[in-house]
C-alpha positions as CSV (number, residue, x, y, z in Angstrom):
1,M,34.9,12.5,29.5
2,L,31.9,12.4,27.2
3,Q,28.6,13.4,28.6
4,K,26.3,10.5,29.5
5,K,23.5,12.0,27.5
6,I,24.2,13.5,24.1
7,K,21.6,15.2,21.9
8,I,22.8,14.9,18.3
9,D,21.5,17.6,15.9
10,K,20.2,15.3,13.2
11,T,19.3,18.3,10.9
12,L,22.9,19.6,11.0
13,L,24.3,16.1,10.5
14,F,22.0,15.6,7.5
15,C,23.2,18.9,6.1
16,M,26.8,17.8,6.4
17,L,26.1,14.5,4.7
18,I,24.5,16.4,1.7
19,F,27.4,18.8,1.5
20,T,29.8,15.8,1.5
21,I,27.9,14.3,-1.5
22,V,27.7,17.6,-3.4
23,S,31.4,18.3,-2.7
24,L,32.6,14.9,-3.9
25,I,30.6,14.8,-7.1
26,S,31.5,18.4,-8.0
27,I,35.2,17.8,-7.4
28,Y,35.0,14.6,-9.4
29,S,33.5,16.6,-12.3
30,A,36.1,19.3,-12.0
31,S,39.0,16.7,-11.9
32,M,39.1,16.5,-15.7
33,Y,40.6,20.0,-15.8
34,L,42.9,19.6,-12.8
35,S,46.6,18.7,-12.8
36,K,47.4,15.0,-12.6
37,T,50.1,15.8,-10.1
38,L,47.4,16.7,-7.6
39,G,46.4,13.0,-7.3
40,N,42.9,11.8,-6.6
41,L,41.2,14.9,-5.2
42,V,37.9,13.1,-4.6
43,L,39.6,10.5,-2.4
44,K,41.6,13.2,-0.5
45,Q,38.4,15.3,0.1
46,A,36.6,12.2,1.4
47,L,39.5,11.6,3.7
48,W,39.4,15.2,5.0
49,Y,35.6,14.8,5.6
50,L,36.3,11.6,7.7
51,V,38.9,13.5,9.7
52,G,36.5,16.4,10.0
53,F,33.8,14.2,11.5
54,F,36.4,12.9,14.0
55,L,37.2,16.5,14.9
56,I,33.5,17.0,15.7
57,F,33.8,14.1,18.1
58,L,36.8,15.7,19.7
59,V,34.9,18.9,20.3
60,F,32.3,16.9,22.3
61,K,35.1,15.1,24.2
62,F,36.9,18.2,25.3
63,K,33.9,20.5,25.5
64,L,33.6,24.0,24.0
65,S,34.6,25.7,27.3
66,F,38.0,24.0,27.1
67,F,38.7,25.5,23.7
68,I,37.6,29.0,24.9
69,K,39.8,28.6,28.0
70,I,42.9,27.9,25.9
71,A,42.0,30.5,23.2
72,P,45.1,32.7,23.9
73,Y,47.4,29.8,23.3
74,I,45.7,28.8,20.1
75,Y,45.7,32.4,18.9
76,L,49.4,32.8,19.7
77,L,50.3,29.6,17.9
78,N,48.3,30.6,14.8
79,N,50.0,34.0,14.7
80,I,53.4,32.3,14.9
81,L,52.4,30.1,12.0
82,L,51.3,33.1,10.0
83,L,54.6,34.9,10.7
84,G,56.5,31.8,9.7
85,L,54.8,31.8,6.3
86,L,56.6,35.0,5.4
87,F,60.0,33.4,5.9
88,F,59.6,29.7,5.2
89,A,56.7,29.2,2.9
90,P,57.2,28.7,-0.9
91,E,55.7,31.3,-3.2
92,I,52.7,29.8,-5.0
93,N,50.8,32.0,-7.5
94,G,52.5,35.1,-6.1
95,S,51.5,34.3,-2.5
96,K,53.0,32.7,0.6
97,C,49.9,31.3,2.1
98,W,50.7,27.6,2.5
99,Y,53.3,25.4,4.3
100,V,54.1,22.5,1.9
101,I,54.8,19.2,3.6
102,N,56.3,16.6,1.2
103,G,54.2,13.5,1.0
104,F,51.3,15.1,2.9
105,G,50.2,18.2,1.1
106,S,49.8,21.8,2.0
107,F,48.6,23.5,5.2
108,Q,47.0,27.0,5.2
109,P,47.2,28.7,8.7
110,S,44.8,31.5,7.7
111,E,41.9,29.0,7.6
112,F,42.5,28.0,11.2
113,M,43.0,31.6,12.2
114,K,39.2,32.0,11.6
115,I,38.7,29.6,14.5
116,S,41.4,31.2,16.6
117,L,40.0,34.7,16.1
118,I,36.4,33.7,17.0
119,L,37.6,32.0,20.2
120,M,40.1,34.7,21.2
121,E,37.6,37.6,20.7
122,V,34.9,35.7,22.6
123,Y,37.3,34.9,25.4
124,T,38.3,38.6,25.5
125,V,34.7,39.9,25.5
126,E,33.7,37.5,28.3
127,K,36.8,38.2,30.4
128,F,36.3,42.0,30.0
129,K,32.6,41.9,30.9
130,R,33.3,39.9,34.1
131,K,35.9,42.5,35.1
132,H,33.8,45.5,34.1
133,T,30.3,45.0,35.2
134,E,29.3,48.5,34.0
135,M,29.7,49.0,30.3
136,N,29.9,52.7,30.0
137,A,31.4,54.7,27.1
138,K,35.0,54.4,28.6
139,N,34.8,50.7,29.1
140,E,33.2,50.2,25.6
141,L,36.1,52.0,24.1
142,K,38.6,49.9,26.0
143,L,36.9,46.7,24.7
144,I,36.9,48.0,21.1
145,L,40.6,48.8,21.3
146,L,41.4,45.4,22.8
147,I,39.4,43.6,20.1
148,G,41.0,45.9,17.5
149,I,44.5,44.8,18.6
150,I,43.5,41.1,18.5
151,F,42.1,41.7,15.0
152,L,45.1,43.7,13.6
153,I,47.9,41.3,14.4
154,P,46.7,38.4,12.2
155,T,45.3,40.9,9.7
156,I,48.7,42.4,9.0
157,L,50.4,39.1,8.9
158,T,47.8,37.6,6.5
159,F,47.8,40.8,4.3
160,L,51.5,40.5,3.8
161,E,51.1,36.9,2.4
162,P,49.0,38.3,0.6
163,D,45.5,36.8,1.3
164,T,43.0,39.7,1.0
165,G,40.0,37.3,1.2
166,A,41.0,36.0,4.6
167,V,41.5,39.6,5.9
168,I,37.9,40.5,4.9
169,I,36.7,37.4,6.8
170,Y,38.7,38.4,9.9
171,F,37.0,41.9,9.7
172,I,33.5,40.4,9.4
173,I,34.1,38.1,12.4
174,T,35.2,41.0,14.5
175,I,32.3,43.3,13.5
176,F,29.7,40.6,14.2
177,I,31.2,39.6,17.6
178,L,31.4,43.3,18.7
179,F,27.8,43.9,17.5
180,I,26.4,41.0,19.5
181,S,28.5,41.8,22.5
182,G,26.1,44.7,23.3
183,I,28.3,47.6,22.4
184,R,26.1,50.6,21.6
185,F,25.4,51.4,18.0
186,R,27.0,54.8,18.1
187,W,30.5,53.2,18.2
188,F,29.7,51.4,14.9
189,L,28.7,54.7,13.4
190,G,31.9,56.3,14.6
191,V,34.1,53.5,13.3
192,G,32.1,53.6,10.0
193,L,32.7,57.3,9.6
194,F,36.4,56.9,10.4
195,A,36.6,54.1,7.9
196,V,34.9,56.2,5.2
197,I,37.5,59.0,5.8
198,I,40.4,56.7,5.6
199,L,39.1,54.9,2.5
200,S,38.4,58.3,0.9
201,I,42.0,59.3,1.4
202,F,43.3,55.9,0.3
203,F,41.3,55.8,-2.9
204,G,41.9,59.5,-3.5
205,I,45.6,58.8,-3.7
206,Y,44.9,55.6,-5.8
207,F,42.9,57.5,-8.4
208,F,44.6,60.8,-8.6
209,K,48.2,60.2,-7.4
210,Q,49.0,56.8,-8.7
211,E,52.8,57.3,-8.7
212,T,52.6,58.3,-5.0
213,F,50.4,55.3,-4.3
214,I,52.9,52.9,-5.9
215,K,55.8,54.4,-4.0
216,V,54.0,54.1,-0.7
217,F,52.2,50.7,-1.1
218,G,54.2,49.0,-3.9
219,S,53.2,48.0,-7.4
220,D,51.9,44.6,-6.4
221,F,49.3,46.1,-4.0
222,F,48.4,48.6,-6.7
223,Y,47.5,45.9,-9.2
224,R,45.6,43.9,-6.5
225,I,43.4,46.9,-5.9
226,D,43.1,47.5,-9.6
227,R,41.8,44.0,-10.2
228,V,39.1,44.4,-7.5
229,I,37.9,47.8,-8.7
230,N,37.9,47.0,-12.4
231,W,36.7,43.4,-12.3
232,Q,33.6,44.2,-14.4
233,N,35.6,45.9,-17.1
234,G,38.1,43.0,-17.3
235,S,38.1,40.2,-19.8
236,G,39.6,37.5,-17.6
237,M,39.2,33.9,-18.8
238,Q,38.0,32.7,-15.4
239,L,34.9,34.9,-15.3
240,E,34.2,34.7,-19.1
241,N,34.3,30.9,-19.1
242,S,32.4,30.7,-15.8
243,L,29.6,32.8,-17.2
244,A,29.6,30.8,-20.5
245,A,29.5,27.5,-18.6
246,I,26.6,28.5,-16.4
247,G,24.7,30.4,-19.1
248,S,24.9,27.4,-21.5
249,S,23.8,24.8,-18.9
250,G,20.1,25.6,-19.4
251,F,17.4,24.3,-17.2
252,L,18.8,20.9,-16.3
253,G,22.5,21.3,-17.1
254,H,25.0,19.5,-19.4
255,G,24.9,16.4,-17.1
256,F,27.1,15.0,-14.4
257,N,30.8,15.1,-15.2
258,N,30.2,17.2,-18.3
259,T,31.8,20.6,-17.9
260,P,32.3,21.9,-21.5
261,L,34.7,24.8,-20.7
262,Y,38.0,25.1,-19.0
263,F,38.6,27.6,-16.2
264,P,41.3,27.7,-13.6
265,E,40.6,26.8,-9.9
266,A,37.7,24.6,-11.0
267,G,37.8,22.5,-7.9
268,T,38.2,25.4,-5.4
269,D,37.1,29.0,-6.2
270,F,34.8,28.0,-9.1
271,I,33.3,24.8,-7.8
272,F,29.8,26.4,-8.0
273,T,30.4,26.9,-11.7
274,V,31.2,23.2,-12.1
275,F,28.0,22.2,-10.2
276,A,25.8,24.7,-12.1
277,S,27.2,23.6,-15.5
278,N,26.4,20.0,-14.7
279,F,23.0,20.4,-13.1
280,G,21.7,23.7,-14.6
281,L,19.2,26.1,-13.2
282,V,17.3,23.5,-11.3
283,G,20.3,22.1,-9.5
284,S,21.7,25.6,-8.8
285,V,18.5,26.8,-7.2
286,L,18.1,23.6,-5.1
287,L,21.7,24.0,-3.9
288,I,21.3,27.6,-2.9
289,L,18.0,26.8,-1.2
290,F,19.7,24.0,0.7
291,I,22.5,26.4,1.8
292,L,19.9,28.9,3.0
293,F,18.1,26.1,5.0
294,F,21.5,25.2,6.5
295,D,22.2,28.9,7.5
296,L,18.7,29.4,9.0
297,H,19.1,26.3,11.1
298,L,22.4,27.7,12.5
299,I,20.7,31.0,13.2
300,K,17.9,29.1,15.0
301,I,20.5,27.4,17.2
302,G,22.1,30.7,18.1
303,M,18.7,32.3,18.9
304,D,17.5,29.4,21.0
305,T,20.6,29.1,23.3
306,K,20.5,31.1,26.5
307,N,24.3,31.0,26.9
308,K,25.8,34.4,25.9
309,T,29.2,32.9,25.1
310,H,27.5,30.4,22.8
311,K,25.7,33.2,21.1
312,Y,29.0,35.0,20.4
313,I,30.5,31.8,18.9
314,I,27.5,31.1,16.7
315,A,27.5,34.8,15.5
316,G,31.1,34.5,14.3
317,I,30.4,31.2,12.6
318,I,27.3,32.4,10.8
319,A,29.0,35.7,9.7
320,I,31.9,34.0,7.9
321,L,29.7,31.2,6.4
322,I,27.2,33.6,4.9
323,Y,29.9,36.0,3.6
324,Q,31.8,33.2,1.9
325,Q,28.7,31.7,0.4
326,V,27.5,35.0,-1.0
327,Q,31.0,36.1,-2.2
328,N,31.8,32.8,-3.8
329,I,28.6,32.3,-5.7
330,S,28.4,36.0,-6.7
331,M,31.9,36.1,-8.1
332,T,31.2,33.1,-10.3
333,I,28.3,35.0,-12.0
334,G,30.1,38.4,-12.2
335,L,28.2,40.2,-9.4
336,L,31.3,40.6,-7.1
337,P,35.0,40.7,-7.7
338,I,37.0,37.5,-7.8
339,T,38.8,37.3,-4.5
340,G,39.8,33.7,-4.1
341,I,37.1,32.9,-1.6
342,T,36.0,29.2,-1.6
343,L,32.5,27.8,-1.1
344,P,32.4,26.3,2.4
345,F,32.1,22.5,2.6
346,I,31.9,22.2,-1.2
347,S,35.3,23.5,-2.5
348,Y,38.3,21.2,-2.4
349,G,40.7,22.0,0.4
350,G,41.9,20.2,3.5
351,S,42.7,23.2,5.7
352,S,39.4,25.0,4.9
353,L,37.3,21.9,5.3
354,L,38.9,20.8,8.6
355,A,38.5,24.4,10.0
356,Y,34.9,24.5,9.1
357,M,34.2,21.0,10.5
358,V,35.6,22.2,13.8
359,L,33.2,25.1,13.7
360,I,30.3,22.7,13.0
361,G,31.5,20.8,16.0
362,F,31.1,23.9,18.0
363,C,27.5,24.4,16.6
364,M,26.6,20.8,17.4
365,Y,27.9,21.1,20.9
366,I,25.9,24.3,21.5
367,Y,22.8,22.5,20.2
368,N,23.5,19.6,22.6
369,E,23.9,22.0,25.6
370,K,20.7,23.9,24.6
371,E,18.7,20.6,24.4
372,L,20.0,19.5,27.8
373,E,18.9,22.8,29.4
374,N,15.3,22.3,28.2
């Protein structure tokens, strides 16, 4: 049952309403370059937002503790869905990332794995700490190995799709939750050193033994790595047109629904380019400042709560949001490689939006619990 007294985070609700407006007008402006077969994307995105707000209500109804309690089942189900993609999903743009349901649309399990991974890792940390009251070096190693296994299973399945962007997000979630769990810093140094050694060997083979690299990892993976490493030397139409659209927008932009250049994925990966092209430097700066305000508010919620479990949850959410925001905006202006990362709450996509609305539901619930404690 719902709590008798609910403290709504009005600031967070205001942020979601602003994101809704920015998303809808940006997708509308991008629609001129999108396939007619996709239908009315603005209407679909508005529908996903309505469903998303309903999901926030469901979080309050069932309580965050319920979702943490059933975390192993959610995690197992999501891994089964990821495995099923390799056998049953159609290949779209060289990847098997989506289940396509006729008359409904597509469904991307890796988006919901972000929720599953946060819940499962928090569940594991909490259960482990209750069982092992003394966190010595041996117990810390056990916890790292446990979390490592939880991380590796969906990582391997998602990598095989392939969806490199989601794999990076899984890694960031894991690092942040381990960091805030109180594990001593020396473990991070050790893991970092091990990663440097592995990556040195990996890239040593890539640069100096390319034939061996292709035999071991395959040509598809070779070209995926090549695109990431040599993104600044490439002359891809996406990046060139994105830079031209942003650069020519000037101080106030070309105006709403006036995007002069075509670039693929205008409604998803390059939605920031559409917005910047329409509203120029002023609009872009205001949007970035608003995103920063939103992030700082989430950080404040995490810092104010006294519940350690809630701190872990907030840490995972903030980690993936900030990473996706920085990665998406940076790749549209050529600062980072193009990795297919969308801009949370702005880019078109039902699976992504619904997953993030659930996470916002967690944040609102944590805020409510914090206010009732005071």
